[in-house]
Structure formats: structure tokens, C-alpha cells
C-alpha positions as CSV (number, residue, x, y, z in Angstrom):
1,M,8.3,-39.7,-10.6
2,K,4.7,-39.4,-9.6
3,H,5.6,-38.5,-6.0
4,V,8.0,-35.8,-7.3
5,A,5.2,-34.2,-9.4
6,I,2.8,-34.3,-6.4
7,C,5.4,-32.7,-4.2
8,L,6.1,-29.9,-6.7
9,I,2.4,-29.2,-7.0
10,L,2.0,-29.1,-3.2
11,I,5.0,-26.7,-2.9
12,S,3.6,-24.4,-5.6
13,L,0.2,-24.4,-3.9
14,F,1.8,-23.6,-0.5
15,L,3.9,-20.7,-2.0
16,S,0.9,-19.2,-3.7
17,L,-1.2,-19.4,-0.5
18,T,1.5,-17.9,1.7
19,G,1.8,-14.8,-0.6
20,C,5.4,-15.4,-1.7
21,S,4.9,-13.1,-4.7
22,E,6.7,-9.9,-5.5
23,P,5.1,-6.7,-4.1
24,L,3.2,-4.5,-6.4
25,D,5.6,-1.6,-7.1
26,L,3.8,1.7,-7.4
27,T,6.9,3.9,-7.4
28,G,7.2,4.5,-11.2
29,K,6.1,7.4,-13.4
30,D,2.6,5.8,-13.9
31,A,2.0,5.3,-10.2
32,G,-0.9,7.9,-10.2
33,Q,-2.8,6.1,-12.9
34,Q,-2.1,2.7,-11.3
35,I,-3.5,3.9,-7.9
36,L,-6.6,5.4,-9.5
37,S,-7.2,2.1,-11.3
38,L,-6.6,0.1,-8.2
39,S,-8.9,2.4,-6.1
40,S,-11.8,1.9,-8.6
41,D,-11.5,-1.9,-8.2
42,P,-9.4,-2.9,-5.2
43,E,-10.8,-6.4,-4.7
44,P,-8.1,-8.2,-6.8
45,Y,-5.4,-6.4,-4.8
46,L,-6.7,-6.9,-1.3
47,G,-4.1,-8.8,0.8
48,R,-1.4,-8.0,-1.6
49,E,1.8,-6.3,-0.6
50,I,2.4,-2.8,-2.1
51,V,5.4,-0.6,-2.3
52,F,4.7,3.1,-2.7
53,A,6.6,6.4,-2.4
54,G,5.2,9.9,-1.7
55,Y,4.8,12.6,0.9
56,Y,3.5,11.9,4.4
57,T,0.5,14.0,5.6
58,V,-2.0,13.8,8.4
59,E,-5.5,15.1,8.8
60,E,-7.9,15.5,11.7
61,F,-11.6,14.7,11.1
62,G,-12.6,13.9,14.7
63,D,-10.1,11.0,14.4
64,T,-6.5,11.3,13.1
65,Y,-5.9,9.9,9.6
66,H,-2.4,9.4,8.1
67,Y,-1.7,9.4,4.4
68,V,1.1,9.0,1.8
69,L,0.3,11.1,-1.3
70,L,2.1,11.4,-4.6
71,D,2.6,15.1,-4.2
72,E,2.6,17.6,-1.3
73,G,-1.0,18.4,-2.0
74,T,-0.3,21.7,-3.7
75,D,-2.3,21.0,-6.9
76,G,-5.5,19.7,-5.2
77,E,-4.9,16.1,-6.2
78,N,-4.9,13.6,-3.3
79,I,-3.7,10.5,-5.0
80,G,-2.2,8.0,-2.6
81,F,-3.2,5.8,0.3
82,E,-4.3,6.1,3.9
83,I,-1.7,4.3,6.0
84,R,-1.8,2.6,9.3
85,W,1.5,2.1,11.1
86,D,2.5,0.9,14.6
87,G,5.7,3.0,14.5
88,S,6.2,6.7,14.8
89,Y,5.3,9.0,12.0
90,P,7.5,11.7,10.4
91,A,6.7,15.4,10.1
92,P,4.0,16.2,7.5
93,G,5.5,16.9,4.1
94,T,8.3,14.4,4.6
95,P,9.1,12.2,1.6
96,V,8.7,8.5,2.5
97,K,8.7,5.0,0.9
98,V,6.2,2.6,2.4
99,R,5.6,-1.1,2.2
100,G,2.3,-2.6,3.4
101,I,-0.6,-4.9,2.8
102,L,-3.7,-3.4,1.0
103,S,-6.6,-3.8,3.4
104,T,-10.1,-2.5,3.9
105,V,-12.1,-1.1,6.7
106,T,-15.8,-0.2,7.0
107,E,-16.5,3.1,8.7
108,Y,-19.8,4.9,8.7
109,G,-21.2,2.2,6.4
110,Q,-18.6,2.8,3.7
111,N,-15.6,0.6,2.7
112,Y,-12.2,2.3,2.6
113,I,-8.9,0.9,1.5
114,Y,-5.6,1.5,3.4
115,L,-2.1,0.2,3.6
116,K,-1.3,-1.7,6.8
117,L,2.4,-0.9,6.9
118,S,5.3,-3.2,7.6
119,E,7.9,-0.6,6.7
120,L,8.1,3.2,6.5
121,T,11.4,4.7,5.3
122,V,12.1,8.4,5.4
123,L,13.7,9.6,2.1
124,K,16.1,12.6,1.7
125,Q,14.2,13.4,-1.5
126,M,11.7,11.8,-3.7
127,E,13.2,9.1,-5.9
């Protein structure tokens, strides 16, 4: 019995260390508030998988930056994530659903969060 308990503890520890948890789903009605909260204190979420839906956009600031935002940017609110993806990007304004790991990068002496995507799905319309 003692060996079974030890095996169960080791399996639980292995699963928690390998990230076998459900992704953080930011596709609901309160996604904007969740993203603002996460952005103000990203540390507990770094390395966690996130699912998010919004509109793809791209901006040039010397370098090219890719984003998925909650809306098409018509009301001045830019709530969403910078994304980094090895695949091809859709046209700006395209509704997408993304899955990726929340990560950080330091640029110009400042830390920024972004999603390192494992999946980008083009949607016919926002869900």
C-alpha cells in the first residue's frame, strides 16, 4: 500500500510539472477584464497555455508586431496580446482563435508579455 501511495504522489508531481492542466480560456464575455487583470500581474500565468479569440492586426514600429485584439480597434481600446507564430498570418481584421503559451521578452529595457502560439485558427465570424 505504501508503494501505491508513493507512485500516486510521483505521478501527480510529474503531471503538475509537465503542465497537464487545462488552458486558461479567455474567450468569454469577461475576457477583457481577465486580460487587464492578467496584464497587471502576469507572473502567475507565465508558462501557462491560454486560449483567446479576437481580431488579428499587425503594426510596424521599425519591427513588425502581430496582435490579436478583442475588437477591430475602432473604439481605441487595444485589449489583447502580442502574438508570435511560426506559421503564416491572415489578413488584418480577420477574426481568429489562438492557443499559446504566455511568455515574456525584454526589449529596450522593458518586459513585455506575448503568446507563443501553437495554434491559430481563422474564424468565419467571432464566436
